[in-house]
C-alpha positions in Angstrom: 143.8 -1.7 40.0 145.6 1.6 39.2 145.1 3.1 35.7 148.2 4.2 33.9 147.7 7.4 32.0 149.8 8.1 28.9 150.4 11.5 27.5 149.2 11.8 23.9 151.8 12.8 21.4 149.4 12.9 18.5 145.6 13.8 18.6 144.0 12.3 15.5 140.5 13.6 16.3 141.9 17.2 16.6 143.7 16.8 13.3 140.7 15.5 11.5 138.5 18.4 12.8 141.1 20.9 11.7 141.3 19.4 8.2 137.5 19.2 7.9 137.3 22.9 8.9 139.9 23.9 6.4 138.1 22.1 3.6 134.8 23.6 4.6 136.3 27.1 4.4 137.8 26.4 1.0 134.6 25.0 -0.5 131.8 26.8 1.3 130.7 28.9 -1.7 131.4 26.4 -4.5 128.9 25.0 -6.9 128.6 21.3 -7.3 130.7 21.4 -10.5 133.4 23.5 -8.7 133.4 21.1 -5.8 133.9 18.1 -8.1 136.8 19.9 -9.7 138.3 20.7 -6.3 138.1 17.1 -5.2 139.6 15.9 -8.5 142.5 18.4 -8.1 143.1 17.4 -4.4 143.1 13.7 -5.3 145.6 14.3 -8.2 147.9 16.1 -5.7 147.8 13.2 -3.3 148.0 10.6 -6.2 144.8 9.0 -4.8 141.9 7.8 -7.1 138.2 8.5 -6.9 136.2 5.6 -5.7 133.7 4.4 -8.4 135.5 5.8 -11.4 
């Protein structure tokens, strides 16, 4: 049986790694309180809610 190979138009793993790297760079020297504020601000921009609040 021959395998049909499809060309990817979107690489979700690559995108996730890029986003994770960007967040790491933005938050690398933050205190815990600064990190909580950063997360809160990012969630308010995306109109998402914190889990457990």
